[in-house]
BAROZA-791110 format. One record per residue (C-alpha): residue number from 1; residue in one letter; x, y, z. Coordinates in nm, 4 decimals. Example, Ala and Ser with C-alpha at 12.3 -4.5 7.8 and 13.67 -1.06 7.14 Angstrom:
[node 1,"a",[1.2300,-0.4500,0.7800]]
[node 2,"s",[1.3670,-0.1060,0.7140]]
//
This chain:
[node 1,"m",[-0.0077,-0.0087,0.0011]]
[node 2,"q",[0.2653,0.2454,0.0984]]
[node 3,"r",[0.4450,0.1659,-0.2234]]
[node 4,"r",[0.1450,0.2359,-0.4329]]
[node 5,"q",[0.1025,0.5579,-0.2781]]
[node 6,"w",[0.4372,0.6741,-0.3300]]
[node 7,"l",[0.4426,0.5991,-0.6713]]
[node 8,"k",[0.1198,0.7881,-0.7495]]
[node 9,"v",[0.2796,1.0890,-0.5501]]
[node 10,"a",[0.5868,1.0445,-0.7336]]
[node 11,"g",[0.3776,1.0192,-1.0680]]
[node 12,"a",[0.2010,1.3459,-0.9820]]
[node 13,"a",[0.5160,1.5429,-0.8837]]
[node 14,"a",[0.6628,1.4445,-1.2205]]
[node 15,"a",[0.3872,1.5543,-1.4292]]
[node 16,"s",[0.3654,1.8722,-1.2590]]
[node 17,"l",[0.7182,1.9305,-1.3211]]
[node 18,"s",[0.6958,1.8454,-1.6981]]
[node 19,"w",[0.3833,2.0318,-1.7842]]
[node 20,"p",[0.5165,2.3768,-1.8334]]
[node 21,"v",[0.7949,2.2337,-2.0618]]
[node 22,"q",[0.5262,2.0710,-2.2678]]
[node 23,"a",[0.2976,2.3708,-2.2689]]
[node 24,"q",[0.5747,2.6082,-2.4175]]
[node 25,"q",[0.5553,2.6458,-2.7999]]
[node 26,"p",[0.8536,2.7314,-2.9947]]
[node 27,"w",[0.8773,3.1062,-3.0786]]
[node 28,"p",[0.6870,3.2468,-3.2669]]
[node 29,"a",[0.3595,3.0722,-3.1796]]
[node 30,"r",[0.1256,3.3656,-3.2639]]
[node 31,"t",[0.0799,3.7133,-3.4050]]
[node 32,"i",[0.3505,3.9602,-3.3399]]
[node 33,"r",[0.2860,4.3191,-3.3017]]
[node 34,"l",[0.5393,4.5757,-3.4821]]
[node 35,"v",[0.4867,4.9087,-3.2958]]
[node 36,"v",[0.5548,5.2132,-3.5079]]
[node 37,"p",[0.5491,5.5236,-3.2839]]
[node 38,"f",[0.4598,5.7482,-3.5653]]
[node 39,"p",[0.1563,5.8131,-3.8074]]
[node 40,"a",[0.0592,5.5908,-4.0957]]
[node 41,"g",[0.2445,5.7251,-4.4152]]
[node 42,"s",[0.5160,5.8661,-4.2199]]
[node 43,"s",[0.8783,5.7286,-4.3282]]
[node 44,"p",[0.9064,5.5068,-4.0363]]
[node 45,"d",[0.5655,5.3577,-4.1206]]
[node 46,"l",[0.6437,5.3108,-4.4871]]
[node 47,"i",[1.0017,5.1248,-4.4165]]
[node 48,"a",[0.8292,4.9083,-4.1565]]
[node 49,"r",[0.6005,4.7858,-4.3944]]
[node 50,"v",[0.8490,4.7110,-4.6462]]
[node 51,"v",[1.0266,4.4541,-4.3942]]
[node 52,"a",[0.6972,4.3348,-4.2043]]
[node 53,"e",[0.5855,4.1391,-4.4989]]
[node 54,"p",[0.8943,3.9423,-4.5626]]
[node 55,"l",[0.9765,3.9022,-4.1958]]
[node 56,"s",[0.6281,3.7451,-4.1550]]
[node 57,"h",[0.6854,3.4789,-4.4119]]
[node 58,"a",[1.0228,3.4001,-4.2928]]
[node 59,"l",[0.8708,3.3687,-3.9289]]
[node 60,"g",[0.5647,3.1948,-4.0298]]
[node 61,"q",[0.3384,3.4003,-3.8183]]
[node 62,"t",[0.1309,3.7386,-3.9110]]
[node 63,"i",[0.3225,4.0598,-3.8158]]
[node 64,"v",[0.0797,4.3388,-3.7486]]
[node 65,"v",[0.2186,4.6908,-3.7826]]
[node 66,"e",[0.0539,4.8994,-3.5294]]
[node 67,"n",[0.0742,5.2976,-3.5437]]
[node 68,"r",[0.1080,5.4424,-3.1863]]
[node 69,"p",[0.1781,5.8232,-3.2747]]
[node 70,"g",[0.2255,6.0976,-2.9951]]
[node 71,"a",[0.4895,6.3191,-2.8328]]
[node 72,"g",[0.7618,6.2873,-3.1060]]
[node 73,"g",[0.7779,5.9088,-3.0796]]
[node 74,"n",[0.7694,5.8657,-2.7092]]
[node 75,"i",[0.4416,5.7331,-2.6497]]
[node 76,"g",[0.4748,5.4232,-2.8742]]
[node 77,"t",[0.8465,5.3834,-2.7590]]
[node 78,"g",[0.7313,5.3783,-2.3925]]
[node 79,"l",[0.4340,5.1198,-2.4672]]
[node 80,"v",[0.7125,4.8775,-2.6145]]
[node 81,"a",[0.9502,4.9453,-2.3426]]
[node 82,"k",[0.7100,4.8184,-2.0907]]
[node 83,"a",[0.5567,4.5314,-2.2857]]
[node 84,"a",[0.6076,4.1741,-2.2066]]
[node 85,"p",[0.9590,4.0759,-2.3000]]
[node 86,"d",[0.8119,3.7580,-2.5080]]
[node 87,"g",[0.9162,3.8452,-2.8482]]
[node 88,"y",[0.5629,3.9333,-2.9312]]
[node 89,"t",[0.6004,4.3064,-2.9222]]
[node 90,"l",[0.8663,4.4795,-3.1432]]
[node 91,"l",[0.9388,4.8308,-3.2059]]
[node 92,"f",[1.0105,4.9870,-3.5201]]
[node 93,"t",[1.1392,5.3580,-3.4711]]
[node 94,"i",[1.3811,5.6413,-3.5865]]
[node 95,"q",[1.6648,5.7686,-3.3687]]
[node 96,"g",[1.4690,6.0543,-3.2006]]
[node 97,"p",[1.3077,5.8605,-2.9201]]
[node 98,"l",[1.6290,5.6583,-2.8725]]
[node 99,"v",[1.8758,5.9317,-2.8693]]
[node 100,"t",[1.7719,6.2734,-2.8524]]
[node 101,"a",[1.4600,6.2358,-2.6437]]
[node 102,"p",[1.6626,6.1100,-2.3295]]
[node 103,"l",[1.8868,6.4239,-2.3618]]
[node 104,"l",[1.6059,6.6714,-2.3769]]
[node 105,"s",[1.3075,6.5473,-2.1994]]
[node 106,"r",[1.2747,6.6096,-1.8055]]
[node 107,"s",[1.0055,6.3556,-1.7969]]
[node 108,"l",[1.0510,6.0800,-2.0308]]
[node 109,"p",[0.8227,5.7673,-1.9436]]
[node 110,"y",[1.0965,5.4861,-2.0515]]
[node 111,"d",[1.4805,5.4509,-2.0786]]
[node 112,"p",[1.5856,5.3125,-2.3974]]
[node 113,"v",[1.9052,5.1798,-2.2610]]
[node 114,"r",[1.7558,4.9694,-1.9695]]
[node 115,"q",[1.4154,4.8959,-2.1163]]
[node 116,"l",[1.5009,4.8137,-2.4652]]
[node 117,"a",[1.6953,4.5592,-2.6639]]
[node 118,"p",[1.8536,4.6366,-2.9861]]
[node 119,"v",[1.7929,4.3992,-3.2777]]
[node 120,"s",[1.8897,4.5657,-3.5911]]
[node 121,"l",[1.9699,4.8885,-3.7698]]
[node 122,"v",[1.7277,4.8641,-4.0776]]
[node 123,"a",[1.7940,5.1684,-4.2947]]
[node 124,"t",[1.9791,5.5200,-4.3139]]
[node 125,"s",[1.8912,5.8284,-4.4879]]
[node 126,"p",[2.0571,6.1599,-4.5444]]
[node 127,"n",[1.9065,6.4886,-4.4545]]
[node 128,"v",[1.9364,6.7401,-4.7200]]
[node 129,"l",[1.9960,7.1104,-4.6893]]
[node 130,"v",[1.7435,7.3201,-4.8990]]
[node 131,"v",[1.7222,7.6937,-4.9342]]
[node 132,"s",[1.4747,7.9294,-5.0874]]
[node 133,"p",[1.5422,8.0155,-5.4615]]
[node 134,"q",[1.5109,8.3899,-5.3606]]
[node 135,"l",[1.8039,8.3539,-5.1278]]
[node 136,"g",[2.0331,8.3320,-5.4359]]
[node 137,"a",[2.2483,8.0407,-5.3151]]
[node 138,"k",[2.3259,7.7949,-5.5783]]
[node 139,"t",[2.6113,7.6019,-5.3643]]
[node 140,"l",[2.6792,7.5566,-5.0213]]
[node 141,"a",[2.9430,7.8042,-5.0194]]
[node 142,"d",[2.6958,8.0768,-5.1691]]
[node 143,"f",[2.4843,8.0027,-4.8595]]
[node 144,"v",[2.7636,8.0300,-4.6062]]
[node 145,"r",[2.8744,8.3727,-4.7744]]
[node 146,"i",[2.5242,8.5020,-4.7811]]
[node 147,"a",[2.4387,8.3908,-4.4248]]
[node 148,"r",[2.7887,8.5497,-4.3102]]
[node 149,"e",[2.6935,8.8860,-4.4922]]
[node 150,"r",[2.3307,8.8800,-4.3464]]
[node 151,"k",[2.4500,8.7817,-3.9916]]
[node 152,"g",[2.1418,8.7186,-3.7811]]
[node 153,"q",[1.8949,8.8240,-4.0335]]
[node 154,"l",[1.8109,8.4669,-4.1637]]
[node 155,"n",[1.5932,8.2068,-4.0283]]
[node 156,"y",[1.5928,7.8222,-4.0395]]
[node 157,"g",[1.2923,7.5935,-4.0049]]
[node 158,"s",[1.2850,7.2459,-3.8310]]
[node 159,"v",[1.0179,7.0208,-3.6910]]
[node 160,"g",[1.0776,7.0877,-3.3308]]
[node 161,"n",[1.3222,7.1436,-3.0472]]
[node 162,"g",[1.5915,6.8585,-3.0576]]
[node 163,"s",[1.4754,6.7175,-3.3798]]
[node 164,"a",[1.7373,6.5841,-3.6226]]
[node 165,"s",[1.6642,6.8883,-3.8408]]
[node 166,"h",[1.7191,7.1362,-3.5599]]
[node 167,"l",[2.0495,6.9564,-3.4334]]
[node 168,"a",[2.1816,6.9334,-3.7652]]
[node 169,"m",[2.1613,7.2828,-3.8625]]
[node 170,"e",[2.2948,7.3970,-3.5066]]
[node 171,"l",[2.5987,7.1370,-3.5870]]
[node 172,"f",[2.6558,7.3293,-3.9409]]
[node 173,"k",[2.5939,7.6676,-3.7796]]
[node 174,"a",[2.9032,7.5741,-3.5330]]
[node 175,"r",[3.1151,7.4274,-3.8097]]
[node 176,"a",[3.0519,7.7150,-4.0608]]
[node 177,"g",[3.0606,8.0109,-3.8218]]
[node 178,"i",[2.7114,8.1134,-3.9360]]
[node 179,"d",[2.4240,8.2780,-3.7194]]
[node 180,"l",[2.0675,8.1849,-3.8204]]
[node 181,"a",[1.7478,8.2081,-3.5875]]
[node 182,"h",[1.5616,7.8696,-3.5151]]
[node 183,"v",[1.1872,7.8406,-3.6001]]
[node 184,"p",[1.0037,7.5365,-3.5177]]
[node 185,"y",[0.7165,7.3994,-3.6955]]
[node 186,"q",[0.4936,7.0982,-3.6785]]
[node 187,"g",[0.6091,6.9043,-3.9747]]
[node 188,"f",[0.7927,6.9294,-4.2936]]
[node 189,"p",[0.5136,7.0355,-4.5229]]
[node 190,"q",[0.4699,7.3285,-4.3049]]
[node 191,"i",[0.8387,7.4266,-4.3285]]
[node 192,"v",[0.7994,7.3917,-4.7117]]
[node 193,"n",[0.5184,7.6548,-4.6986]]
[node 194,"a",[0.7029,7.8607,-4.4786]]
[node 195,"i",[1.0046,7.8759,-4.6947]]
[node 196,"l",[0.7664,7.9514,-4.9973]]
[node 197,"a",[0.6180,8.2333,-4.7999]]
[node 198,"g",[0.9470,8.3970,-4.6815]]
[node 199,"e",[0.9340,8.3277,-4.3317]]
[node 200,"v",[1.2375,8.1114,-4.3191]]
[node 201,"q",[1.5158,8.0820,-4.5805]]
[node 202,"a",[1.6608,7.7295,-4.5149]]
[node 203,"a",[1.6079,7.3856,-4.3477]]
[node 204,"f",[1.7361,7.0480,-4.3195]]
[node 205,"m",[1.4774,6.8162,-4.4539]]
[node 206,"v",[1.3911,6.4540,-4.5224]]
[node 207,"p",[1.4536,6.3636,-4.8879]]
[node 208,"g",[1.1011,6.2248,-4.9139]]
[node 209,"i",[0.9591,6.5755,-4.8635]]
[node 210,"a",[1.2319,6.7890,-5.0148]]
[node 211,"m",[1.3175,6.6246,-5.3565]]
[node 212,"g",[0.9674,6.6678,-5.4996]]
[node 213,"q",[0.9872,7.0363,-5.4176]]
[node 214,"v",[1.3421,7.0720,-5.5497]]
[node 215,"r",[1.2520,6.9019,-5.8694]]
[node 216,"a",[0.9713,7.1461,-5.9122]]
[node 217,"g",[1.1858,7.4236,-5.8763]]
[node 218,"k",[1.0507,7.5479,-5.5453]]
[node 219,"l",[1.3243,7.4639,-5.3330]]
[node 220,"v",[1.7077,7.4482,-5.3912]]
[node 221,"a",[1.9218,7.1426,-5.2772]]
[node 222,"l",[2.2851,7.2307,-5.1483]]
[node 223,"g",[2.4031,6.8841,-5.0196]]
[node 224,"v",[2.3530,6.5805,-4.8088]]
[node 225,"t",[2.4539,6.4900,-4.4622]]
[node 226,"t",[2.6053,6.1667,-4.5156]]
[node 227,"a",[2.9833,6.1074,-4.4639]]
[node 228,"g",[2.9949,6.0413,-4.8505]]
[node 229,"r",[2.7712,6.0656,-5.1321]]
[node 230,"s",[2.4332,5.8885,-5.0415]]
[node 231,"a",[2.3321,5.5849,-5.2628]]
[node 232,"a",[1.9668,5.7491,-5.2246]]
[node 233,"l",[2.0969,6.0830,-5.3695]]
[node 234,"p",[2.4088,6.0215,-5.5728]]
[node 235,"e",[2.3576,6.3517,-5.7654]]
[node 236,"l",[2.4183,6.5544,-5.4352]]
[node 237,"p",[2.7338,6.6307,-5.2911]]
[node 238,"s",[2.8069,6.5703,-4.9320]]
[node 239,"f",[2.9139,6.8305,-4.6831]]
[node 240,"a",[3.2653,6.6508,-4.6657]]
[node 241,"e",[3.3026,6.7041,-5.0391]]
[node 242,"l",[3.2212,7.0563,-4.9869]]
[node 243,"g",[3.4732,7.1344,-4.7404]]
[node 244,"y",[3.3423,6.9999,-4.4057]]
[node 245,"p",[3.5009,6.6841,-4.3435]]
[node 246,"g",[3.3621,6.4622,-4.0579]]
[node 247,"f",[3.0217,6.6500,-4.1052]]
[node 248,"e",[2.7602,6.3772,-4.0763]]
[node 249,"a",[2.3881,6.4038,-3.9456]]
[node 250,"i",[2.1767,6.0976,-4.0880]]
[node 251,"s",[1.8398,5.9723,-4.0070]]
[node 252,"w",[1.8119,5.6119,-3.9216]]
[node 253,"q",[1.5606,5.3457,-3.8513]]
[node 254,"a",[1.5846,5.0446,-3.6357]]
[node 255,"v",[1.3924,4.7495,-3.4913]]
[node 256,"l",[1.4225,4.6912,-3.0943]]
[node 257,"a",[1.2327,4.4844,-2.8500]]
[node 258,"p",[1.1521,4.4879,-2.4716]]
[node 259,"a",[1.4598,4.4475,-2.2557]]
[node 260,"g",[1.4819,4.0701,-2.1283]]
[node 261,"t",[1.3463,3.9443,-2.4662]]
[node 262,"p",[1.5210,3.5908,-2.4644]]
[node 263,"k",[1.8444,3.6082,-2.6590]]
[node 264,"p",[1.7659,3.3132,-2.9085]]
[node 265,"v",[1.4557,3.5495,-3.0117]]
[node 266,"i",[1.6734,3.8465,-3.0446]]
[node 267,"d",[1.9209,3.6596,-3.2544]]
[node 268,"r",[1.6595,3.4911,-3.4746]]
[node 269,"l",[1.4808,3.8071,-3.5514]]
[node 270,"s",[1.8409,4.0025,-3.6170]]
[node 271,"q",[1.9410,3.7220,-3.8503]]
[node 272,"e",[1.6274,3.6977,-4.0474]]
[node 273,"l",[1.6187,4.1027,-4.0737]]
[node 274,"v",[1.9694,4.1140,-4.1836]]
[node 275,"r",[1.8809,3.8745,-4.4638]]
[node 276,"i",[1.5663,4.0416,-4.5730]]
[node 277,"i",[1.7337,4.3836,-4.5590]]
[node 278,"k",[2.0045,4.2862,-4.7817]]
[node 279,"s",[1.7944,4.1007,-5.0482]]
[node 280,"d",[1.7656,4.3114,-5.3973]]
[node 281,"e",[1.3898,4.3633,-5.3681]]
[node 282,"v",[1.3842,4.5242,-5.0159]]
[node 283,"r",[1.7005,4.7341,-5.0965]]
[node 284,"a",[1.5207,4.8603,-5.4002]]
[node 285,"k",[1.2189,4.9298,-5.2225]]
[node 286,"m",[1.4074,5.1178,-4.9480]]
[node 287,"l",[1.5962,5.3399,-5.2405]]
[node 288,"a",[1.2586,5.4374,-5.3663]]
[node 289,"q",[1.2042,5.6044,-5.0474]]
[node 290,"y",[1.5570,5.7456,-5.0281]]
[node 291,"f",[1.6755,5.5022,-4.7756]]
[node 292,"t",[1.9969,5.2902,-4.7829]]
[node 293,"a",[1.9396,4.9523,-4.6405]]
[node 294,"a",[2.1725,4.8561,-4.3468]]
[node 295,"g",[2.1116,4.5345,-4.1642]]
[node 296,"t",[2.3142,4.4854,-3.8669]]
[node 297,"a",[2.3809,4.2635,-3.5443]]
[node 298,"p",[2.2341,4.3693,-3.2138]]
[node 299,"q",[2.5830,4.4951,-3.0761]]
[node 300,"a",[2.6356,4.7232,-3.3748]]
[node 301,"l",[2.2894,4.9211,-3.3227]]
[node 302,"a",[2.3731,4.9396,-2.9504]]
[node 303,"q",[2.7191,5.0974,-3.0410]]
[node 304,"l",[2.5300,5.3482,-3.3014]]
[node 305,"m",[2.2883,5.4520,-3.0171]]
[node 306,"k",[2.5748,5.5076,-2.7786]]
[node 307,"s",[2.7904,5.7075,-3.0417]]
[node 308,"e",[2.4857,5.8990,-3.1247]]
[node 309,"r",[2.3975,6.0116,-2.7805]]
[node 310,"e",[2.7671,6.1066,-2.7096]]
[node 311,"n",[2.7907,6.3125,-3.0274]]
[node 312,"w",[2.4536,6.4877,-3.0262]]
[node 313,"g",[2.4688,6.5402,-2.6343]]
[node 314,"r",[2.7976,6.7475,-2.7163]]
[node 315,"v",[2.6020,6.9451,-2.9851]]
[node 316,"i",[2.3065,7.0035,-2.7859]]
[node 317,"k",[2.5513,7.1372,-2.4818]]
[node 318,"a",[2.7256,7.3647,-2.7256]]
[node 319,"a",[2.4042,7.5142,-2.8836]]
[node 320,"g",[2.2493,7.5434,-2.5492]]
[node 321,"v",[1.9259,7.3613,-2.6386]]
[node 322,"q",[1.7214,7.3368,-2.3339]]
[node 323,"p",[1.5431,7.0214,-2.2237]]
[node 324,"e",[1.1609,7.0517,-2.2123]]
//
């Protein structure tokens, strides 16, 4: 009798121990959310959808792109930072919420270093310096000369305090020794209107907005902010070519996951993304949106985030940009 009771107890214990292992399913076993903290139709949204479909096929599960805009990307980023680290909620974002927001916000609802795990850099894009045709500048040297001659009389637009368009101009002002007043706007379309109306004379803009206006003759493009000529805009010279070596102010997009996501999941995602991003089809789709395909290991993205925080931290301090 005692032996039978012991066998029953031992069997129950063994079953209870083995149940969680049997219940666990290999990842991914259900739909994955890819959160984009910007509106539908924005550059991050468009590029996220370029990679979401082939990634869905590679993983054998549906990937739903979920737009969660607000507060310059901080709302959606915070949502992912606080999500369960199970591989079913991912973030597709630009550098702002990861790099400059922590430097300029007094009440950021997340910590990108502690609460987010890098997966892969997806794509990079130059910023384009555009000016009003009425300014009379045909080259970057012309623009610098005119800005010096009209010291303190010119304005430039940006999409907000601490944005890439703001900090790129502050960096260039310091390098070129020129003085322009900053005027923030809600978005790039508003900046275009402001240049056409004569409210501002220059701006760093994303190519997707800028180049249509340049080709229509409404804006003049003077150069791109990549270290060398950009594959997305090979016809435009880089600032390094034009006498400003080392000048770089790129836009980039990346995939991250909540910190604590299992390493095998991160590694699988990174490997699949790199393969997808480097495919001819995806590279062509990104170039059509003025982005150059990247695709990196998690460690490379982590290093990029670190170096960008250091670089832009110095620019913010030197320019006296104040936290909000």
